[in-house]
N, C-alpha and C positions, 0 to 999 in steps of 0.2 A: 832514251835506253838506244842506243846504238851495238847493232852487235857486229865485232873487229873480229874479222875471219882472219888467220894465219895464212901465211905463202900457202903452204897446202891445201887448205881449204880452200882460197880463192883459186887456185889451178884445178879442185874438183869442180867448183862451181861451173868453171867454163867449161869443163868434160860433159859437163849434165846441158849448159846450155847445146853442146857441139851436138849431139847424143840429139835431143831433141829436136833442133831444126832439122838433122836428117831425117829420123826418124818418125817424127809426129807426122802421121795423115794431116795433110793441109787440111781436108773435107770435117774431118773432127773437131781440129783446133779453131776451125770457122764455127762449128755447130757450139761448141763451147762457149766460145766468147763473145756468141749473140744469143744465148741462152735458150739454144732451140734444143730439140727433144735429140738427146744421144739414145741410138737404139742398143738394146742387146748386142745384136752384132756388130758394132761401133767399139763398146766396152771390150768384146770378145777382143778385136781386133789389136788391139791396142796394149790389151793385160799379155796378150801371146806374142807380142815386139818386146815388150818390157821383160816377160820369161824367157825369151831367147836370148839378150842379153844380158841373163841374172840378176835384175833389179824389181821383179815383181813381189818381193817381200823384203825390203832391207828391216823391218822388226823381228826374222826368224835368228834362230840361230844356224852359223855356217854350215853345221851338219846334217841339216835338216832343209839347205837352201839358199839359206841368207847370204847376207852382202857383206858381214863383219863391219858395216858402217860404223864412226865412231855418233852420238846422238845429234852431234852438232852436220856430218855429212847427209842423215836423216832428215835434217832440218832443212836444210838446204836444196838437196832433193825434192823436199814437198814444195815449199816454195818455186823453185823452178817449174815446177811438172805444173802448178797452176797459173804462174806470169806467163806461160807458153799458149795455156790453152786447154791442157791433157787434160782427159776427161778424170773424175778420182775413180782409184779400184776400189772398184765393190767391193766395200768391208765384210762382209758375213763368212767368207770364207777364210780368206788371207788374215785379216787382222783379228777377227773374233772367233771363230768356234775352233781354226788350228792351234791355239796357243794351247787352249783348253784340252784339244788331244796330244798336244807334246809335253804336256805337263802330268795331264791324268789317265789320259789312255793308255794301252797295253803294245805291245812291239806291233800285233797285227792290224790295229785300227791305225798308227802310225803309217804302214806300209802300204796301208790299202788306200788312206785318204788321201795323204797330205800331196802326194807326187801327182795328185788330178785336181787338187786345188792350186797347186801352184803352175800348171797348166794351162786354166782356165775351164778344162776339160768337164767339170763338176761346179754348177753353182749351185750355191745355200742361203736359203732364208733364215729367219729366227722366229722361232715358234714359242714366246715369253708370253706376251698378253693376250687378256682373253676380257671376253664382256663382264665389268664388274671386276675384273682383276689386271688393272694397268698398272698404277706406282706400287698398290697393297699388292706385288707379285704374289705373296705367300701364301694368299686365297685364291690362287688358283685351282679349278675342279676338272681338269680333263683329266680323267684316271689312265693308269695302265693295270689289268691285272692278268697276273705271270698264268699262263699257260703252259704246261710243260718247258719248250725250250723257246716260246716265245712270249711277248706281251700283247695285251689284246689292247687296244687303245682307244676310248672313244671321248670327246667333247671337240673345243670347238677355238681354234686361237684366229685375233684378229689383229688388226692394222700391222700386218706381214707383208713387208715392202718386198714386191719382186718375187713374190710365190708364184706368179704365171709362169715365171722362168727360171723357176729353182727345180734344178735334180735333185739336193737333198734339204732337208729342214733339221735343224739343231732344235731339239723340244725340252722345255721341262713338261714332266707330267706328276701326277699325286698317286703313288704305289702304297703310302699308307694315310688314313684316318686318325688317328690316335698321336696322343705328344703333341708336341709343338707343332705348329704348320710348318715350319722351315723343315722339321723334320721329315717331313714324308715325302719328300719332293725327289725324285728320280731325271736323270740326264740322260735323254734317248737321241741315236740321229736316226732320223726317220726317211725313208726312201719314199719321193714324192709320188713316183710310179706306181706304189702300192695301191691294190683294192681299197675301196672304201674313206678315200682321200679327194675332196671337191675344192674347188678353188673359187671365189667369186668376188669379180672386184669392188671394191668402196670409191665411186669418184672423189677428188679433193675438191678445194676450192678453189686451186688451179685448174680445176678443168681436166687434170690427168689419172689415172687408174696406176698410179703405182701402188698403192697397199693394197691389201686384199683380207677375206675372211678366209678361213682355214679348217675344215668342217671334217671330223674324222670319225668314220664310224665302223668300228669291230676290225679297226687295221690292226694287222699283225706285224710287230716289230721283232725281228731277232736278239737274244737275250743277247748276242755277240756285240750289236749294235748300243750297248749301253755304256755308258764311259763310268768307269772309276765304279765307285759301292752303290747299290740300291740305297736309297733315301740321303744320300751325300749331294744331291744335287743340287742343293740351294751354294752349298761350299762351290762348288764349281761354278754357278751363273756368278754370284758376287765377283769371281775371279776374273771372269770376260767381262762382267759388265767394267771395271776397272780398265779394261783396254778399249771399250765401247767409247765413255767418257772423255779417255784421254785423249781418242782421235777424232770426237766431235769439235772439241776446239777450234779445229777445222784453218790455224794460223795462214797456213800460204793462200788456202781459198779466200781469205776475208781480206789480205792482201791484194789481190787481183782483182775483187770486187772495189777494193780500196780506190785503187788508182782509173777502174772504170769509171766511178764516182766522180771521181777529179775532171776527168776528160768530159764528162756530159754537163758539171757545173760549169765548166770552163765556156762551154756552148750554147746553152741553155741562158735565156737574158729573163734578167726582172726587174722592171723600168728601167728598161735600155740598156741595161749593163749584166755582166756574166753572173747568174747566180751566186759562184764561189766570192762575190764583190761585198754580198752582204753582209754587214759583221752579226748577224744572228745565225747566220748561216753558217760563217766560214768559223765559227765559235765550235759550232757542234760536229762538224766536220773535224777540226782540230782534236774534238775530245775523244773523238771515235779513235782516229790516229792515235792518239796518246795511251787511249785502252787497250788498241792493237799493241804498239810494241812494251805494253805493261805482259799482257799475257804471254808474248812471246819470252819474254823473260821468264816465266815461269815453267811454259812448255821443255823451255833446256833445260832450266833445272831439275823437274820432274825425269826427265828423259834420264840423264844424269845418273840421279838416284836408282833410277832403274837400273841402269849398266853398269852401276857399283855394285847390285845385290841388295842395295839397303832399302827397308820396306817403305813403302807409299803409301799412305793414309790416306788423309782428308785433301789431297791435292788434287785427283781426279773429279769431285766433286766441284771445285773451286773451276777447274778450266771448264767444266761444262758449264756451267753456270755462266761465267764469263763470256763463254766464246759464243754462245747462242746470243747473251744479251747486244754483243758486237753485231754477231747476222744479222740479227733484225733492225739494230740500229742505221745499219748499211742499208738496208732496203727505203727502210721508213725516208732518208732521204734523197735516196734514187728515185720515190715517190715522189716527191716533193720537189725533185728537180725537174722533173719533166711535168708535171700539174696535170693539167686537163688532159694531155695526150696518153694518159696512163689508163684512163678513164673506159678506152673503148675496146670490148673482148674480142679479138681478133686470132686466135688457138690456132688458123691454118696458117699464119704467119713466123708464128716460130716451131709451128710442129710438124706442118709436112712439107717433105720434099719434095721438090720441084712446085711449089707453087712460086707463081710472078706477076701476083698482082701488088699495087701499092698500097703500104700500110697508112696505117690510119696515123702522122705523124712521122720523126725520123723513126727510121730503120731501128733502132735500137728502143725504139719504145714497147712494142707489144708485150715484150719478154718480162717486161718489168712490173708490173702485176701480178702476172702467176709467180712473179719469184716472190716477191711479197708476202702473197698469200700462202705459197707453199714453206715459207719458212717459218710462219707462224706456229708450224709442229712441233720447230725446233726446242722449244722452251719447256716441250712437254717428252718426246721419247728419249731412250736414255735413260728415264728416269726422271720424272720431271722436275723443276728447279724447286717448285715446294718440297719437294724430299729430298733434293741435294742438302738446303738449307738444314733440313733436319736433321741430316747426318751432319754437316759442319755444328752444329748445335752441340750434338752430341759429343761428336770427336775431337773439336778443338775444345769448345767454352765448359765442356763435362754439364749440360744439360740434362 
């Protein structure tokens, strides 16, 4: 499947490319392209450039600061950013909580939070998962008890990405223990500077500490920071997760990885020939590319359905499953292409600025194993792929 662009869309692609060539800082693009660590300062610097251009929130309505782009323009923008080496826009504010605030929040909440999300002056994290309440999110136990004009929150959230940098956390809490578990959940916005919050890093397989456990002890949250009605948080959470699962498909990022993979496979040798000429390897690489093109088609169909106001049902689950399978398949092939040079663990070679020692193997080698291990989580976050299959079985097959 080839995406055929109209003259207007091709003109837009050239506009995006010119903008990226002029405005994307070279040091950030180099880090992204080589798989090096991207700091919070790097992300903020790039996101403020996008904000100044008016391109930080393509999925937002124009009245709130969105671009008014068509689904194809959004797709082109995402793809060109990934291919140019632009770091992804951190999704927790722009992509995840902002749509919930726009749809279910009151005017005061929109005026308070949305401008600071757009400007990257506030960073957000997601307080959903708990120990024992990951994919079975309705079993969460963090409690919020109403005390006058505040909720008093006690509990623990875990796997909380970038909580160490966050100013705010959107959080699911239990405000009622009777009835169905889903009916007692409320959606709160919590200031991470509140007394009683502590953040503890969790070291992941790739050696980084991007995820955390967040402990909440008698944290007082103003009632005005509740989104919508008490006990309706499950409805708002499902709406948010639909946006998250669609973005997890990450077609642009996978296209950039595919291009990198092809370059490495043409460079690395097996039996004296480039590994890309090995029939079995070439077959698996071709299958990944076919799957990615098919995923791109489904993403575009889903985006157009959303833009026309048509209800989106099981599509986000399809996108989440296939998108993460492709991401992990790409890292499998990258690891195989580089062979034993993926084994040495040199975190300083891809994480520390100013490090000038020779890496073991090629320059692109040290970051490949960490990428492989880090992307093992892709099939778990956003609702595990097993849970997505259950959703598909129910919504599509009626089981």
